[in-house]
C-alpha positions as CSV (number, residue, x, y, z in Angstrom):
1,M,-12.7,32.0,1.8
2,N,-9.3,30.8,3.2
3,S,-6.5,33.0,1.8
4,I,-4.5,30.1,0.2
5,A,-7.7,28.7,-1.3
6,K,-8.5,32.1,-2.8
7,L,-4.9,32.5,-4.1
8,L,-5.1,29.1,-5.9
9,D,-8.8,29.2,-6.8
10,I,-9.6,26.0,-4.9
11,Q,-12.4,25.3,-2.6
12,Y,-10.5,23.6,0.3
13,P,-7.0,24.4,1.4
14,I,-6.0,20.7,1.1
15,F,-3.1,19.7,-1.1
16,Q,-2.6,16.1,-2.2
17,G,0.9,14.8,-1.7
18,A,3.0,14.2,-4.7
19,M,3.7,10.5,-4.1
20,A,6.3,9.1,-6.4
21,Y,4.9,6.6,-9.1
22,I,1.5,7.0,-7.5
23,A,0.3,10.6,-7.9
24,R,-0.9,10.3,-11.5
25,Y,-3.9,11.7,-13.3
26,P,-6.6,9.4,-11.8
27,L,-5.8,10.7,-8.3
28,A,-4.9,14.3,-9.1
29,S,-8.0,14.9,-11.1
30,A,-10.3,13.3,-8.5
31,V,-8.8,15.5,-5.7
32,S,-9.0,18.7,-7.8
33,E,-12.6,17.9,-8.9
34,A,-13.5,17.5,-5.2
35,G,-12.2,20.9,-4.4
36,G,-8.7,20.2,-3.2
37,L,-5.4,20.7,-5.0
38,G,-4.6,17.5,-6.9
39,I,-0.9,17.1,-7.7
40,I,0.8,15.0,-10.5
41,A,4.2,13.6,-9.5
42,A,6.5,14.3,-12.5
43,G,9.4,12.3,-11.1
44,G,10.2,9.4,-13.4
45,L,8.2,10.7,-16.3
46,S,9.6,11.7,-19.7
47,S,8.4,15.0,-21.1
48,E,5.8,13.4,-23.3
49,E,4.6,11.1,-20.5
50,L,4.1,14.2,-18.3
51,R,2.3,15.9,-21.1
52,E,-0.1,13.0,-21.3
53,Q,-0.7,13.0,-17.6
54,I,-1.5,16.7,-17.7
55,R,-3.9,16.4,-20.6
56,R,-5.7,13.4,-19.1
57,T,-6.1,15.4,-15.9
58,Q,-7.5,18.4,-17.9
59,E,-10.0,16.0,-19.5
60,R,-11.3,15.0,-16.1
61,T,-11.5,18.3,-14.4
62,K,-11.5,22.0,-15.3
63,K,-10.4,22.9,-11.8
64,P,-6.8,23.9,-10.8
65,F,-4.2,21.2,-10.2
66,A,-0.5,21.2,-9.7
67,V,2.6,19.3,-10.9
68,N,5.4,18.4,-8.6
69,L,8.9,18.6,-10.0
70,M,11.5,16.3,-8.4
71,L,14.4,18.5,-9.0
72,Q,17.1,15.9,-8.9
73,M,15.8,14.4,-12.2
74,D,17.8,15.1,-15.3
75,N,14.9,16.3,-17.5
76,I,13.6,19.1,-15.4
77,P,14.2,21.8,-18.1
78,E,12.1,19.8,-20.6
79,Q,9.4,19.2,-18.0
80,V,9.3,22.9,-17.2
81,E,8.6,23.7,-20.8
82,V,5.8,21.1,-20.9
83,L,4.2,22.7,-17.9
84,I,4.2,26.1,-19.6
85,E,3.0,24.8,-22.9
86,E,0.1,22.9,-21.3
87,G,-1.0,25.8,-19.2
88,V,-0.3,24.4,-15.7
89,K,-0.5,27.2,-13.1
90,I,0.8,25.7,-9.9
91,V,4.0,23.8,-9.2
92,T,5.3,22.2,-6.1
93,T,9.0,21.2,-5.9
94,G,11.2,18.8,-3.9
95,A,14.7,17.2,-3.8
96,G,16.5,20.4,-4.6
97,T,16.2,24.2,-5.2
98,P,13.9,25.6,-7.9
99,K,16.2,28.6,-8.3
100,P,17.4,27.7,-11.9
101,Y,13.8,27.4,-13.1
102,L,12.1,30.0,-11.0
103,E,12.4,32.9,-13.4
104,R,11.0,30.9,-16.3
105,L,8.1,29.6,-14.2
106,K,7.2,33.1,-12.9
107,Q,7.3,34.5,-16.4
108,A,4.6,32.0,-17.2
109,N,2.6,33.1,-14.1
110,I,3.0,29.8,-12.5
111,K,2.8,29.8,-8.7
112,V,5.6,27.8,-7.0
113,F,5.5,26.0,-3.6
114,P,8.7,24.2,-2.6
115,V,8.6,21.4,0.0
116,I,11.1,22.2,2.8
117,P,12.1,20.5,6.1
118,S,13.7,23.4,7.9
119,V,13.4,27.1,8.8
120,K,16.7,27.9,7.0
121,L,15.5,26.5,3.7
122,A,12.1,28.2,4.1
123,Q,13.9,31.5,4.4
124,K,16.0,30.8,1.4
125,M,12.9,29.9,-0.7
126,E,11.2,33.1,0.4
127,Q,14.2,35.1,-0.7
128,L,14.0,33.5,-4.1
129,G,10.5,34.8,-4.5
130,V,8.3,31.6,-4.3
131,D,4.6,32.0,-3.6
132,G,4.4,29.8,-0.6
133,I,6.1,26.8,1.1
134,I,5.1,23.4,2.2
135,A,6.7,22.7,5.6
136,E,7.0,19.0,6.0
137,G,7.7,17.3,9.3
138,M,9.5,14.0,9.8
139,E,6.2,12.2,10.4
140,A,5.6,12.1,6.6
141,G,6.3,9.2,4.4
142,G,9.1,9.1,1.8
143,H,12.0,11.5,2.1
144,I,12.0,13.4,5.4
145,G,13.9,15.9,7.5
146,E,14.7,15.8,11.1
147,T,12.1,18.0,12.8
148,T,8.6,17.1,13.8
149,S,5.6,19.0,12.3
150,M,4.6,20.3,15.8
151,A,8.0,21.9,16.1
152,L,8.7,22.9,12.5
153,I,5.4,24.6,11.5
154,P,5.3,27.4,14.0
155,Q,9.0,28.1,13.6
156,V,8.6,28.4,9.8
157,V,5.4,30.5,10.1
158,Q,7.3,32.8,12.5
159,A,10.3,33.1,10.1
160,V,8.6,33.9,6.8
161,A,5.8,36.2,5.5
162,I,4.6,34.0,2.7
163,P,1.8,31.3,3.1
164,V,2.8,28.1,4.8
165,I,1.2,24.7,4.1
166,A,1.6,22.1,6.8
167,A,2.6,18.5,5.9
168,G,3.6,15.4,7.8
169,G,1.3,13.4,10.1
170,I,-1.9,15.0,9.0
171,G,-4.8,12.8,8.1
172,D,-8.1,14.2,9.4
173,G,-9.8,17.3,10.6
174,R,-8.0,17.2,14.0
175,G,-4.7,17.4,12.3
176,M,-5.9,20.1,10.0
177,A,-7.2,22.2,12.9
178,A,-3.9,21.7,14.7
179,A,-2.1,23.0,11.6
180,F,-4.3,26.1,11.5
181,A,-3.5,26.6,15.2
182,L,0.2,26.5,14.5
183,G,-0.2,29.2,11.8
184,A,-0.5,27.2,8.6
185,Q,-3.0,28.3,5.9
186,G,-3.5,24.8,4.6
187,V,-2.4,21.2,4.8
188,Q,-0.8,18.6,2.5
189,M,-1.8,15.0,3.0
190,G,-0.1,12.1,1.3
191,T,-0.7,8.9,3.2
192,A,-4.4,9.8,3.6
193,F,-4.8,9.9,-0.2
194,L,-3.3,6.4,-0.5
195,T,-6.5,5.1,0.9
196,V,-9.0,6.8,-1.5
197,A,-10.8,4.8,-4.2
198,E,-9.2,6.8,-7.0
199,C,-5.6,6.2,-6.0
200,P,-4.0,4.2,-8.8
201,V,-1.7,2.2,-6.5
202,H,-1.7,-1.6,-6.3
203,E,-4.4,-3.0,-4.1
204,N,-1.8,-4.7,-1.9
205,Y,-0.1,-1.4,-1.2
206,Q,-3.4,0.2,-0.3
207,Q,-4.3,-2.7,2.0
208,A,-0.9,-2.5,3.7
209,I,-1.7,1.1,4.6
210,L,-5.2,0.2,5.9
211,Q,-3.7,-2.6,8.0
212,A,-0.9,-0.5,9.5
213,D,-0.9,0.7,13.1
214,D,0.9,3.6,14.8
215,T,4.2,1.8,15.0
216,A,4.2,0.3,11.5
217,T,6.7,2.6,9.9
218,V,10.5,2.8,10.1
219,V,13.1,5.4,9.1
220,L,16.1,4.3,7.1
221,H,19.0,6.6,6.8
222,K,20.7,7.3,3.5
223,T,24.4,6.6,3.0
224,K,24.9,10.2,2.2
225,G,22.6,12.0,4.7
226,G,18.9,12.3,4.9
227,A,16.3,9.7,5.7
228,I,13.3,7.9,4.2
229,R,10.2,6.6,6.0
230,G,8.1,3.6,5.0
231,L,6.3,0.6,6.3
232,K,8.4,-2.2,8.0
233,N,8.6,-5.3,6.0
234,N,11.1,-8.0,4.8
235,L,13.0,-5.4,2.8
236,T,13.5,-3.0,5.6
237,D,14.5,-5.8,8.0
238,K,17.4,-6.7,5.6
239,E,18.5,-3.2,4.5
240,K,19.7,-0.4,6.7
241,T,20.3,2.3,4.1
242,N,18.5,4.0,1.2
243,E,19.2,1.0,-1.0
244,A,16.0,-0.3,0.5
245,F,14.1,2.6,-1.1
246,S,15.5,2.6,-4.6
247,I,13.2,3.3,-7.6
248,E,13.1,-0.3,-8.5
249,V,11.9,-1.6,-5.1
250,L,9.4,1.3,-4.9
251,K,7.8,0.3,-8.2
252,R,7.9,-3.3,-7.0
253,A,5.4,-2.3,-4.4
254,T,3.4,0.4,-6.3
255,D,3.0,-1.5,-9.5
256,I,3.4,-5.2,-8.7
257,G,2.0,-5.2,-5.2
258,D,5.0,-6.9,-3.5
259,T,4.6,-5.2,-0.1
260,E,7.1,-7.5,1.6
261,N,10.0,-7.0,-0.7
262,G,9.1,-3.6,-2.2
263,A,9.3,-0.2,-0.6
264,V,6.0,0.9,0.8
265,M,6.4,4.6,1.6
266,A,4.0,5.8,4.2
267,G,3.8,8.3,7.0
268,Q,3.3,7.7,10.7
269,I,-0.4,8.6,10.4
270,A,-1.1,5.4,8.5
271,G,-2.7,3.8,11.5
272,L,-5.5,6.2,11.4
273,F,-7.1,4.7,8.3
274,S,-9.2,1.6,8.1
275,E,-11.4,2.0,5.0
276,V,-11.4,3.1,1.4
277,K,-13.5,6.1,0.5
278,P,-13.8,8.5,-2.4
279,A,-11.4,11.4,-2.5
280,K,-14.4,13.8,-2.3
281,A,-15.7,12.2,0.9
282,L,-12.2,12.3,2.5
283,I,-11.7,16.0,1.7
284,E,-15.2,17.1,2.8
285,E,-14.9,15.1,6.0
286,V,-11.5,16.5,6.9
287,Y,-12.5,20.1,6.2
288,A,-15.9,19.8,8.0
289,E,-14.3,18.3,11.1
290,A,-11.5,20.9,11.2
291,A,-14.1,23.7,10.9
292,V,-16.1,22.4,13.8
293,I,-13.0,22.0,16.0
294,C,-11.8,25.5,15.2
295,Q,-15.2,26.9,16.0
296,N,-15.7,25.0,19.3
297,I,-12.3,24.8,20.8
298,K,-12.1,26.5,24.2
299,I,-9.3,27.0,26.7
300,D,-10.5,27.2,30.3
């Protein structure tokens, strides 16, 4: 068994991305039940809403799942307590450092995997004592760093001794095999899981992903640093900064289905997908393809 899969007691070393206002219990439970690591996105949830999401996931699967903490939110201390009370054993983090909460999480035997965009931050997270890191290249959807996955992953693997999960631009077995070749122990996919049947996003959003091609996304820069990637539409044509990707316009796309005037976050890999399939089928196909490639690849 793959070492990260063994560590987390999952069948396949495939993490589901924590997509804001999308990664809720229907998707997380389906991914975990299929053998991957389903992840609930806690950003935007009250403590009790998060508790409900966790319990509904537990009703649907007895297999491990994770919760992602968006650390810029004001209610993180309360959310941490909910995780502990409800018996969650794996946490991923983003939008900040988990340092203020790490001791509490580790006391509860919760494994912590921060999402990082650079070698420097990977090393800082290792020094804090996290269990592994998710190295995300700029090909990903949503908030991104400045380095591509191809360049970032091997440098992070070289710089730290803890497990590395590769993210950004991975959507099939070829991408997974490439991640293994670069030294990662697993992959995280976000855009790919937008196309599965169990994804609780508006149908218009899902169809926008399925109709996208390789040049469909655009990167908008924040007014105070950083960048966000999503599909080009009327909104991105008008806006040039992060105002185009506010919570309100994100929910306009995810909940209402306005994909022209809402924020449709997606990665550059969106053009790879053309059909909706069950999460189980996606996971099994990705892993099987990667296994064949890793077994058969030859360098003459």
